[in-house]
N, C-alpha and C positions, 0 to 999 in steps of 0.2 A: 446170780446172786449179787452183784453189785447192787441192786434195787432193795435186795431185801435187808443188806446190810443198812443201806442209807434209810428206811422206812422205820428199823429200827432204832437207828442212830438218833433219827427226828423225833421218835416218842419219849426217849429215854432226854434228850436236850429239853424237851417242852415239859417233861417232868420236874427238870430242875428250874426252869424260868416261871412255870405256873406254880412252884410249889405244891402240887400234888404227887403223891408217893415220892421214891427217892431214887438217884440218878443213880447207878451203881455198875462198874464195869462190869462185874460177874452176869448181869441180867445181859448186857451187850453180847458176852461171850455165849451166854448158855443159849439165849434165842437165835443168834448163829449159828450154835451148832446144831438146837433142835431144825432151824430151817432147812441146814443140809444135809441132816440125816434123813427128815422128810421128804427131801428131794431127791434123793439115793434109792428109799426105799418103793417110791409113788412106782414108777416102772414094775416092780416085783410084784406090789400089791395087785396093780390093774392085770398084769398078766396070770396072775393065781386066779383072780374074779373071774376073765374071761373063759377060764378053764371050768371053773364052777357054776356056770350060769345054768345048767341042767336041774340043779340041786333048788335053787332060788326061785326059780318060775312056778313049782307046784306046791310050793309053800302057804298055807293058808295061815293067817294070826287072828286070834280070838280074844284082842283086849278089846 
């Protein structure tokens, strides 16, 4: 989680330094919250996906 917070912080500070976008504490908070939610939901989604593999194996897509 520390890597995620540092990465997000580097991106936000680089936006300030380079003058691209805008550095905002809300972005830091929301991006970190999004990372945490995604991190916590990933095992649940993977567990659910592993139980539903029989459904997706026989699906044919006509696009």
